[in-house]
KENU-457101 format. One record per residue (C-alpha): chain; z, y, x; residue number from 0. Coordinates in Angstrom, 3 decimals. Example, Ala and Ser with C-alpha at 12.3 -4.5 7.8 and 13.67 -1.06 7.14 Angstrom:
2
> A	7.800	-4.500	12.300	0 .
> A	7.140	-1.060	13.670	1 .
This chain:
373
> A	17.374	-2.180	17.925	0 .
> A	18.349	-0.588	21.221	1 .
> A	18.629	-3.822	23.111	2 .
> A	21.978	-2.832	24.665	3 .
> A	25.236	-4.679	24.384	4 .
> A	27.955	-2.546	22.864	5 .
> A	31.508	-3.835	22.650	6 .
> A	33.782	-2.620	19.886	7 .
> A	37.451	-3.260	19.646	8 .
> A	38.289	-5.692	16.863	9 .
> A	42.025	-6.123	17.193	10 .
> A	44.528	-4.174	19.218	11 .
> A	47.360	-6.611	18.539	12 .
> A	49.022	-8.895	21.032	13 .
> A	45.816	-10.969	21.352	14 .
> A	42.992	-8.370	21.416	15 .
> A	39.347	-9.350	21.141	16 .
> A	36.014	-7.536	21.136	17 .
> A	32.718	-8.070	19.377	18 .
> A	29.192	-7.332	20.501	19 .
> A	26.418	-6.043	18.222	20 .
> A	25.192	-9.614	18.149	21 .
> A	28.531	-10.598	16.682	22 .
> A	29.880	-12.575	19.656	23 .
> A	33.621	-12.241	20.127	24 .
> A	35.089	-11.911	23.591	25 .
> A	38.796	-12.624	24.003	26 .
> A	39.956	-10.539	26.902	27 .
> A	43.125	-12.478	27.585	28 .
> A	44.143	-15.448	25.586	29 .
> A	47.802	-14.804	25.142	30 .
> A	48.901	-17.826	23.196	31 .
> A	52.460	-18.218	22.174	32 .
> A	54.317	-18.814	25.334	33 .
> A	56.921	-21.501	25.192	34 .
> A	59.655	-21.539	27.719	35 .
> A	59.417	-24.596	29.854	36 .
> A	62.291	-25.934	31.822	37 .
> A	64.703	-23.270	32.841	38 .
> A	62.311	-20.283	33.019	39 .
> A	64.240	-17.205	31.908	40 .
> A	63.372	-15.260	28.769	41 .
> A	63.369	-12.031	30.794	42 .
> A	60.629	-13.373	33.020	43 .
> A	58.630	-14.372	29.976	44 .
> A	58.997	-10.899	28.479	45 .
> A	57.868	-9.327	31.733	46 .
> A	54.845	-11.609	31.875	47 .
> A	53.975	-10.676	28.288	48 .
> A	54.422	-6.950	28.990	49 .
> A	52.142	-7.102	32.020	50 .
> A	49.475	-9.031	30.092	51 .
> A	49.589	-6.546	27.227	52 .
> A	49.305	-3.621	29.623	53 .
> A	46.312	-5.235	31.288	54 .
> A	44.677	-5.805	27.898	55 .
> A	45.282	-2.201	26.835	56 .
> A	43.680	-0.992	30.050	57 .
> A	40.671	-3.189	29.446	58 .
> A	40.484	-1.912	25.876	59 .
> A	40.496	1.729	27.028	60 .
> A	37.840	0.946	29.620	61 .
> A	35.701	-0.785	26.997	62 .
> A	36.022	2.138	24.570	63 .
> A	35.060	4.630	27.274	64 .
> A	32.028	2.528	28.174	65 .
> A	31.094	2.370	24.522	66 .
> A	31.414	6.144	24.098	67 .
> A	29.254	6.665	27.184	68 .
> A	26.531	4.476	25.726	69 .
> A	26.757	6.340	22.411	70 .
> A	26.442	9.731	24.018	71 .
> A	23.548	8.690	26.277	72 .
> A	21.452	7.130	23.518	73 .
> A	18.338	9.055	22.376	74 .
> A	18.777	7.487	18.933	75 .
> A	21.238	8.161	16.176	76 .
> A	23.993	5.579	16.584	77 .
> A	26.713	5.676	13.969	78 .
> A	29.842	3.538	13.744	79 .
> A	31.160	3.267	10.216	80 .
> A	33.766	1.381	8.268	81 .
> A	32.610	-1.084	5.639	82 .
> A	33.268	1.586	3.010	83 .
> A	30.645	3.769	4.689	84 .
> A	33.114	6.260	6.186	85 .
> A	31.873	7.341	9.595	86 .
> A	34.140	6.666	12.583	87 .
> A	31.956	7.841	15.433	88 .
> A	28.426	9.221	15.932	89 .
> A	26.232	9.782	18.949	90 .
> A	25.190	13.263	20.046	91 .
> A	21.629	12.343	19.094	92 .
> A	22.790	11.826	15.514	93 .
> A	24.009	15.407	15.359	94 .
> A	20.746	16.692	16.778	95 .
> A	18.558	14.595	14.461	96 .
> A	20.448	15.635	11.325	97 .
> A	21.106	19.209	12.431	98 .
> A	24.896	19.038	12.530	99 .
> A	27.074	20.693	15.184	100 .
> A	28.451	18.351	17.818	101 .
> A	31.651	16.721	16.673	102 .
> A	30.781	16.706	13.014	103 .
> A	30.166	13.430	11.267	104 .
> A	33.379	11.391	11.529	105 .
> A	35.052	11.247	8.135	106 .
> A	31.783	11.764	6.238	107 .
> A	29.927	8.988	4.428	108 .
> A	26.719	7.492	5.790	109 .
> A	25.225	8.105	2.343	110 .
> A	25.595	11.856	2.907	111 .
> A	22.649	11.579	5.292	112 .
> A	20.350	9.689	2.873	113 .
> A	18.395	11.200	-0.022	114 .
> A	20.039	10.509	-3.404	115 .
> A	17.049	8.530	-4.714	116 .
> A	17.251	6.159	-1.719	117 .
> A	20.999	5.545	-1.744	118 .
> A	21.024	2.590	-4.160	119 .
> A	18.376	0.842	-2.077	120 .
> A	20.249	1.656	1.138	121 .
> A	23.458	0.221	-0.334	122 .
> A	21.633	-2.974	-1.330	123 .
> A	20.100	-3.266	2.150	124 .
> A	23.550	-2.831	3.712	125 .
> A	25.033	-5.518	1.467	126 .
> A	22.280	-7.951	2.497	127 .
> A	23.019	-7.179	6.123	128 .
> A	26.740	-7.828	5.692	129 .
> A	26.182	-11.045	3.733	130 .
> A	23.142	-12.532	5.456	131 .
> A	22.787	-10.600	8.689	132 .
> A	19.428	-8.915	7.939	133 .
> A	19.421	-5.810	10.174	134 .
> A	16.210	-4.149	8.974	135 .
> A	14.348	-2.030	9.754	136 .
> A	14.471	-0.002	6.541	137 .
> A	12.818	3.321	5.801	138 .
> A	14.493	6.107	3.832	139 .
> A	14.345	9.843	3.345	140 .
> A	16.983	11.427	5.556	141 .
> A	18.762	14.672	4.608	142 .
> A	19.598	17.275	7.261	143 .
> A	22.535	19.642	7.100	144 .
> A	20.261	22.408	5.785	145 .
> A	19.025	20.148	2.977	146 .
> A	15.576	19.533	4.417	147 .
> A	14.251	15.986	4.362	148 .
> A	12.475	13.785	6.849	149 .
> A	11.528	10.136	7.306	150 .
> A	13.991	7.854	9.080	151 .
> A	13.953	4.209	10.128	152 .
> A	17.317	2.461	10.013	153 .
> A	18.565	-0.731	11.652	154 .
> A	22.128	-1.842	11.115	155 .
> A	24.438	-4.623	12.225	156 .
> A	27.985	-5.714	11.565	157 .
> A	30.835	-5.914	14.034	158 .
> A	32.565	-9.186	13.160	159 .
> A	35.779	-10.969	14.081	160 .
> A	36.025	-14.462	15.556	161 .
> A	35.602	-15.969	12.077	162 .
> A	32.443	-13.977	11.321	163 .
> A	34.092	-11.550	8.925	164 .
> A	32.541	-8.044	9.090	165 .
> A	34.882	-5.338	10.338	166 .
> A	32.654	-2.339	10.932	167 .
> A	28.991	-1.375	10.877	168 .
> A	26.743	-0.124	13.651	169 .
> A	23.854	1.941	12.277	170 .
> A	20.895	3.066	14.362	171 .
> A	18.528	5.644	12.871	172 .
> A	15.320	7.125	14.244	173 .
> A	13.286	10.114	13.144	174 .
> A	9.845	8.686	12.291	175 .
> A	8.362	11.850	10.783	176 .
> A	5.606	12.062	13.394	177 .
> A	4.704	8.420	12.885	178 .
> A	4.613	8.788	9.103	179 .
> A	2.451	11.893	9.389	180 .
> A	0.075	10.011	11.691	181 .
> A	-0.055	7.088	9.235	182 .
> A	-0.741	9.490	6.363	183 .
> A	-3.532	11.142	8.321	184 .
> A	-5.049	7.759	9.131	185 .
> A	-4.966	6.797	5.440	186 .
> A	-6.626	10.098	4.528	187 .
> A	-9.320	9.582	7.148	188 .
> A	-9.963	6.023	5.950	189 .
> A	-10.220	7.239	2.348	190 .
> A	-12.576	10.020	3.431	191 .
> A	-14.764	7.585	5.357	192 .
> A	-14.865	5.213	2.381	193 .
> A	-15.853	8.085	0.087	194 .
> A	-18.575	9.211	2.473	195 .
> A	-19.794	5.625	2.804	196 .
> A	-19.929	5.239	-0.971	197 .
> A	-21.759	8.553	-1.316	198 .
> A	-24.246	7.554	1.363	199 .
> A	-24.779	4.198	-0.290	200 .
> A	-25.136	5.830	-3.690	201 .
> A	-27.544	8.511	-2.448	202 .
> A	-29.658	5.813	-0.843	203 .
> A	-30.067	4.057	-4.203	204 .
> A	-29.893	6.814	-6.819	205 .
> A	-32.025	9.805	-7.680	206 .
> A	-30.210	13.008	-6.782	207 .
> A	-31.603	14.989	-9.724	208 .
> A	-31.143	12.583	-12.636	209 .
> A	-28.530	10.156	-11.343	210 .
> A	-30.785	7.248	-12.282	211 .
> A	-31.792	4.474	-9.916	212 .
> A	-34.337	5.689	-7.382	213 .
> A	-37.622	4.081	-6.364	214 .
> A	-35.936	2.017	-3.661	215 .
> A	-33.394	0.486	-6.034	216 .
> A	-36.121	-0.075	-8.619	217 .
> A	-38.200	-2.049	-6.104	218 .
> A	-35.179	-4.208	-5.235	219 .
> A	-34.337	-4.737	-8.911	220 .
> A	-37.838	-5.665	-10.055	221 .
> A	-38.159	-8.175	-7.201	222 .
> A	-34.835	-9.789	-8.132	223 .
> A	-35.557	-9.915	-11.855	224 .
> A	-39.072	-11.288	-11.348	225 .
> A	-37.630	-14.007	-9.082	226 .
> A	-35.146	-14.932	-11.823	227 .
> A	-37.963	-14.941	-14.398	228 .
> A	-39.953	-17.329	-12.197	229 .
> A	-36.990	-19.538	-11.334	230 .
> A	-35.369	-20.046	-14.738	231 .
> A	-38.066	-18.882	-17.133	232 .
> A	-36.107	-15.871	-18.373	233 .
> A	-38.082	-13.329	-20.396	234 .
> A	-38.760	-10.012	-18.672	235 .
> A	-40.450	-6.775	-19.697	236 .
> A	-40.956	-3.344	-18.183	237 .
> A	-41.713	0.081	-19.620	238 .
> A	-43.436	2.856	-17.671	239 .
> A	-42.889	6.399	-18.983	240 .
> A	-44.566	9.708	-18.208	241 .
> A	-43.685	13.182	-19.517	242 .
> A	-46.763	14.623	-21.201	243 .
> A	-48.301	17.747	-19.649	244 .
> A	-45.329	18.190	-17.337	245 .
> A	-47.271	20.259	-14.776	246 .
> A	-48.079	22.767	-17.506	247 .
> A	-44.382	22.816	-18.484	248 .
> A	-43.356	23.622	-14.907	249 .
> A	-45.993	26.323	-14.603	250 .
> A	-44.921	27.925	-17.880	251 .
> A	-41.136	27.664	-17.706	252 .
> A	-40.430	27.370	-13.983	253 .
> A	-39.082	24.620	-11.767	254 .
> A	-35.447	25.067	-12.816	255 .
> A	-36.415	24.491	-16.426	256 .
> A	-38.549	21.570	-15.266	257 .
> A	-35.576	19.972	-13.496	258 .
> A	-33.418	20.454	-16.573	259 .
> A	-36.125	18.870	-18.718	260 .
> A	-36.268	15.789	-16.476	261 .
> A	-32.484	15.422	-16.556	262 .
> A	-32.413	15.587	-20.345	263 .
> A	-35.262	13.081	-20.665	264 .
> A	-33.463	10.760	-18.232	265 .
> A	-30.283	10.912	-20.348	266 .
> A	-32.258	10.113	-23.492	267 .
> A	-33.862	7.064	-21.862	268 .
> A	-30.529	5.835	-20.519	269 .
> A	-28.886	6.263	-23.929	270 .
> A	-31.421	3.876	-25.486	271 .
> A	-31.770	1.371	-22.613	272 .
> A	-28.012	1.055	-22.436	273 .
> A	-27.330	-2.616	-21.688	274 .
> A	-25.555	-3.322	-18.430	275 .
> A	-28.531	-5.380	-17.313	276 .
> A	-31.129	-2.707	-18.092	277 .
> A	-32.390	-0.748	-15.088	278 .
> A	-33.570	2.827	-15.689	279 .
> A	-35.185	4.484	-12.668	280 .
> A	-36.941	7.670	-11.779	281 .
> A	-40.141	6.251	-10.365	282 .
> A	-41.529	9.497	-9.015	283 .
> A	-42.084	13.056	-10.231	284 .
> A	-42.079	12.966	-14.045	285 .
> A	-42.470	9.152	-14.210	286 .
> A	-39.688	6.762	-15.211	287 .
> A	-39.426	2.972	-15.273	288 .
> A	-37.249	0.699	-17.385	289 .
> A	-36.627	-2.954	-16.459	290 .
> A	-35.577	-5.057	-19.448	291 .
> A	-34.290	-8.518	-18.455	292 .
> A	-34.170	-11.187	-21.163	293 .
> A	-36.413	-9.086	-23.409	294 .
> A	-39.611	-10.148	-25.185	295 .
> A	-42.765	-8.083	-25.655	296 .
> A	-41.746	-7.224	-29.214	297 .
> A	-38.230	-6.239	-28.165	298 .
> A	-39.561	-4.049	-25.355	299 .
> A	-42.058	-2.318	-27.675	300 .
> A	-39.315	-1.597	-30.211	301 .
> A	-37.071	-0.124	-27.541	302 .
> A	-39.947	1.944	-26.092	303 .
> A	-40.619	3.573	-29.472	304 .
> A	-36.923	4.367	-29.825	305 .
> A	-37.051	6.089	-26.439	306 .
> A	-40.097	8.118	-27.525	307 .
> A	-38.284	9.237	-30.678	308 .
> A	-35.127	10.115	-28.711	309 .
> A	-37.065	12.391	-26.352	310 .
> A	-38.895	14.110	-29.202	311 .
> A	-35.552	14.736	-30.935	312 .
> A	-34.376	16.673	-27.867	313 .
> A	-36.677	19.425	-29.195	314 .
> A	-37.359	20.883	-25.761	315 .
> A	-39.930	23.648	-26.362	316 .
> A	-43.343	23.053	-24.743	317 .
> A	-45.768	25.775	-25.813	318 .
> A	-48.604	24.572	-23.568	319 .
> A	-48.588	20.948	-24.780	320 .
> A	-51.663	19.792	-26.654	321 .
> A	-49.804	17.200	-28.775	322 .
> A	-46.562	18.865	-29.892	323 .
> A	-44.585	22.071	-29.763	324 .
> A	-41.876	20.013	-28.007	325 .
> A	-41.778	17.861	-24.895	326 .
> A	-43.160	14.366	-25.535	327 .
> A	-43.655	11.210	-23.487	328 .
> A	-46.218	8.443	-23.207	329 .
> A	-45.137	4.851	-22.590	330 .
> A	-46.738	1.629	-21.362	331 .
> A	-45.113	-1.746	-22.108	332 .
> A	-45.827	-5.156	-20.584	333 .
> A	-44.041	-8.524	-20.776	334 .
> A	-44.178	-10.918	-17.822	335 .
> A	-44.652	-13.970	-20.042	336 .
> A	-48.024	-12.667	-21.279	337 .
> A	-49.672	-12.762	-17.856	338 .
> A	-50.123	-14.958	-14.806	339 .
> A	-48.303	-13.007	-12.126	340 .
> A	-47.156	-13.727	-8.603	341 .
> A	-44.676	-10.893	-8.095	342 .
> A	-43.009	-7.884	-9.679	343 .
> A	-45.538	-5.462	-8.199	344 .
> A	-48.237	-6.968	-10.405	345 .
> A	-46.013	-6.479	-13.443	346 .
> A	-45.591	-2.805	-12.544	347 .
> A	-49.358	-2.428	-12.082	348 .
> A	-49.924	-3.798	-15.588	349 .
> A	-47.350	-1.369	-17.012	350 .
> A	-49.285	1.425	-15.323	351 .
> A	-52.445	0.228	-17.070	352 .
> A	-50.640	0.268	-20.420	353 .
> A	-49.399	3.818	-19.736	354 .
> A	-52.941	4.905	-18.875	355 .
> A	-54.133	3.551	-22.218	356 .
> A	-51.406	5.529	-23.998	357 .
> A	-52.556	8.736	-22.315	358 .
> A	-56.235	8.070	-23.099	359 .
> A	-55.280	7.392	-26.724	360 .
> A	-53.814	10.859	-27.206	361 .
> A	-50.347	10.771	-25.515	362 .
> A	-46.983	10.886	-27.300	363 .
> A	-47.390	7.198	-28.027	364 .
> A	-46.515	3.693	-26.784	365 .
> A	-49.133	1.131	-25.754	366 .
> A	-48.373	-2.573	-25.218	367 .
> A	-50.536	-4.535	-22.814	368 .
> A	-50.947	-7.959	-24.355	369 .
> A	-52.225	-11.167	-22.783	370 .
> A	-55.955	-11.129	-21.975	371 .
> A	-58.042	-13.111	-24.459	372 .
């Protein structure tokens, strides 16, 4: 609100009063019924009444002029309206804000300056103000004379009589377009920062080529899962995978084809190791790792062979392979329960041994490292 006291005439009858925006009534001269006492003449009483009424009318004119001065000097849109919404008086700022020539406004409806989709809400807000005294602020879309729209903030109050009955409304509107644009820009910047943060976080934990977990996330995951295995005795297995003769593939088909091959192999692995708890990672170069929580040696071996079949079914040509005309993989499987281990790194080292055995045994196969006898 403006924080100024504006007096509005309530009653121009024989006992005029005024009301402030806060709703306080000021009786300018309490002209109660005058009863002749003693032998005072009726002519003298009439003269006294005439003089009092003249004084009150002068005060009323002075108050109205003061009020108009305040209206015209205000940088905000101040509108005086009847309870029906018909405008009685507007400040010069109101004409400037809404693009109307000076002098226009009285006789129009306050709803003419509010976007059609906001009018029902504005009417409800006004009713709450009249009934319960809630002044706002409220935000609407304002409509200028040329039809263009902009954001406005509205506070309103009722001019009331001595008994608290509303007589007129005082409406103060401000153009908040700049503020709304600044708020929108701030929201956009926050969203952009959050996106960049998420991308940075994702790039720090995922492989940019395949979209799988990267080595860093794998190391975190294997440490966490091994700790759970040790703490609660949960089964745990890992599978190490290597693309057979991948260097020859790159040399024959080029690095772009090599990248595409790795992406397709990664998708095949992920399609098989598809539980939410499974972790599929690109371990380095053409090597992949799969962490299988709550999985036994037998379950891990079964899944590993399904992965091998899925890659072979991709039918990616590999003319320089010594085991197939298509791209194949070798896999090493190990279960934590089969060995005495102190950390996840030892489990990975055993999976590497199993993978080495698979390569020595001819590739395109799965080897399971069982418990030492």
